[in-house]
Structures are given as C-alpha cells and as structure tokens.
N, C-alpha and C positions, 0 to 999 in steps of 0.2 A: 873221390866218387867210388869208393869200394864197398859201401854198405848197401847190400842188395836185399830187397824184400820180395819174396816169392809168395804169390797168392794162388794156390791151386789145391783143389780138394783131393788130388791124387797123392796120397802119402808116400807111396813108393817113388814117384817122380820127384817129390820134394827132397827125399833122402838122397836120391841119385844126384840131383843138382847140388845139394849141399856137399856131398862127398867129392864131386868133381870141381866145383867152383872154389871151395875153400883153399885147396893147394895152389889155385891160380891167384891167390891174394885177396879174395873177396870175403867179406864178413856177411854171412848169409843168415837171414831170419825167414823161416818158412811157416806159413799159417794155412789152414785148410778151409777157413770160412771167409767169405767176402766181407762180412760185417767187421770182423776183427782186422782183416787186411786193410779195409778202408780207414779205420781208426789209426792204424800204424802208418799208413801212407800219408796221412795228414799231420802226423806228429812231428814232422821235420827231423826225424831221427835217421831216416834212410836217404840214400842218394838216387836210387833207381828202383823201379817196380817191374817185376816180371809177373804179368797178370793173365790168367787163363780165361778164355771166353765162356766155356761151358762149365758152369757151377750151379749146384742146387740153390734155390732161393734167389738171392740177388745175383743176376748174371754179371759176367765180366764187363759188359757194355754199361750196365747200370752203375757198377763200381767205378768205371772210368769216368762216367758223366759226373758223379759226385766228387771224384778227385779233381777233375778239371774245373769244377765250379769254385774251388778254393786253392788249387795248387797247380804249378807248372812242372812238378817233379817228372823226370823222364819215365815213360811207360813203354815197355815192350809187351805186345799181346801175343799169347799163344793161341793159335787157331787150328781148326780142323784142316787137315791136308786137302787141298783141292777146293776148299770153300772160299771162293773169291769174295762172296758177299760179306763174310765175316771180316776179311782183311780190309775191304773197302770201307765198311761201316766203322771199324776201329780207327782207321786213319782219319776218316772224316770227323770223328768225335775227338780227335786230338792225340791219338797214340803216336809215339815217335817212330815205332817200327813194329814189325810183326814177324813171327816165326811159325810155320805150320808144323803140327805134330804128325807123326813122330819126327824127332830131329836129333841130330848129332850134338851132344853137349858142346863140342868144339865150335859148332856154328853159333850156338847161343853166346859163347864167350866172345866170338868175333863181333856179333851184333852189339853186345854190351860195350865192347871196346870202341866200336864206331860211334855209339851214342855218347860215350864218355868223352871221346875226342871232340865231338861237336859241341858239347856243353862246356867242357873245360876251355875250349878255344873261345866260345862265346863269352865266358866269364872273364877271360883275359882280354877280351875285346880285340882279338887278333883277326877274326874272320871279317868283322865289320868295324874297323877302327872308329872310335867315338869321335875323333876329330874330322872324320870324313864329312864332306859337305852333304847337305840334304839333297835328295833327288826329287825333282818336280817334273811331272809329265802330265799334261792335260790338267785334270782336276785332282790328281793324286800327288800328295807330298809325303815323302818318306824321310824321316829323321833318324839316322843311324845311332846317334848318341843315346837318346832316351828310348830308342826303338819304338817309335810311334808312327802311325800312318793316318793321314787325314785324307778323306775322299769327299769332295764337294764341301769342304770346310767342316766336315763331321769326323770325329775320331772313329776308327774301325779297329777292332781287336783281332789279332792274329796269333796263332801258336808260334812257338820258337822256330819250328821248321818252315811254316808258311812265311814268316817274316824274312828269314834268310833267303828263301826261294824267290820271294818278290824282289828283294834287294838285288839278287843276281840277275834277274830278268830285266829290271829297270836299269841297272848299271850297264847292261848290254843292249838297251833299247834300240830297235832298228836293225839289230843283227841276230841271225839265227844261232841258237844255242842247242847243242846236242843233249838229248835226255841223259845219256851216260855221263856227260860232263857235269850236268846238274846234280846227278846222284852223288858223284864223288865229292862235289863241292858242298852240297847241302846235307846229304845223309852221311857222308864220310865213308861210303862203301860203293863197290861196283854193283850194278843191277844184275840179278839173275835173268835168264832169258824170258821168264813169264812174270817178272816182277813189275807191278803197275804202281808202285809207291809214288813216284814222281807224278804220274798221270792223275792219281787221286788227289794229291796236294794241289796240283794245278786246278783241278775241278773245284776244290774248296776255295781257292783264291778267286776264281771266277764268280762263285756264288756270293762270297762276301763283298766283292768289289762292285757288284750290282750291274745295272744296264750298261750297254756299250757306250763309249764316249764318242760323240760326233758320228754315231752310227757305225763305228769301227770296233770290232772285238778287241779288247785290250790285250789279251794273251792268245795268240793265234797258233794253231797246230800246223806244223809243216810236215809234208810227207817225208818219211825216213826217220820218224821218232825224234823230231826236233820241235822247238818252240821259239817264238819271237814275241817280244813285247812291242806292240805297234806304236809308232809315233803318230801324233795327231797331225793333220794337214796344216801347213803353214798358213797363217793369215786367217784361220777360222776361229 
C-alpha cells in the first residue's frame, strides 16, 4: 500500500509532499484537478488517496462522493484548520481520516501508516478473523467473514471503518468501551484532544442502523467519552 495519489490544486504543496514522502518509501502521483484525480482514484492503480477539500470546480466532497460510489480505496482528507464542519462531513461521507492544514508532513506520514495498518490488517483478516462467529443482538446480525450486516432482515452497507467499529461495540455489548481504546483499535492511532473522529463514525452508525430497538438506543454515550452497545431486555 505504498502507491499514494495526492489530489490538491496547490502545486507547491504537491511538490513538498512528493519530496517528503518519496524518501519514506511511497510512490507519489500528484494531480491538481479533481476530475483527473477522480479518474486516477478509480483506476485501481493507487492504494490510498490524499484529497484536499477546497478545490476549484468539483470540490473534495464531490470527488469523495464519486469515489465512494464505486470504490472503497482509503481516503485521507485535507481540511482547513479549525473547520470542524469539513472534518465531520468528510468522515460522514466515507473518508477514512482527515488532517487539518497547515500540517507537518511527518503527521501525514503517521496518518498514512495508521490507515495502511488498518487496511493491511483487514486484508489479512487479523482484525476480525473470518472464522469468527457471527454476532447477533436484537435485530442486528453481523457476519465477520463476508463483512455483512443485516438489520431487521435487510442488508445495510457500512464503510470499512464503520464495520470494524460496529464489530468492536457489538463484541463488547453490555460493557462500556473507552473512546480512546476504540480509536486505537479501529483507526489505528491515538486521538488528539479535539479529535471527534470516533464520535462522527458512531453518529453515522446510528443513522444507518435506524430507529431504536425495543425503545432503547443501540449505541449509548456514557459520560467520560465512552460508549456502550446496549443489550435488549431478556424475554422481550
């Protein structure tokens, strides 16, 4: 997973990233237009996309939406510093991680490595062994092998991050799980103090999973930055 596609209209930044990432062992292809970037992202030639949000013409969000319609290639979004809306929207649309500008190239390397570890582990089926039994709680059935989820006997599609997060929560159903632990397990990195990545992914899970089961919120927030997947009442 060392073939990186950078889509950013800032030529100087693209040159900087190429100069910095190449010695780190990455094969970098940088383009300045979202249209060309989209075509390359869907070509199956690259392993990961670094995508800027603010670009003329087709925005990074539009580009991401087109990518996600046809591909699950890992995408790291570059957002404006302090703009939480961009970060939240990007994650909700299926970005795997984000990095606010301006940033230290070493931090981007760390984010790329974290996404690499997550996807390489997933490919090796070590994070969720395919022989693991299915998890069934209430009207939700999660099958680790084919990585499918049925809710009320209907299939529901999740991103790679969302699926792994749901697996971790369901595996620990009835027990409180710390958000920092979820980040290291699901995202492959520690959370920064203002990082809301896990919160956004949990919010996406709630939206996709639909109404409460038996009147109980499936994924409950616990004071102290923790979550719990609620067990249904026995005999109901």
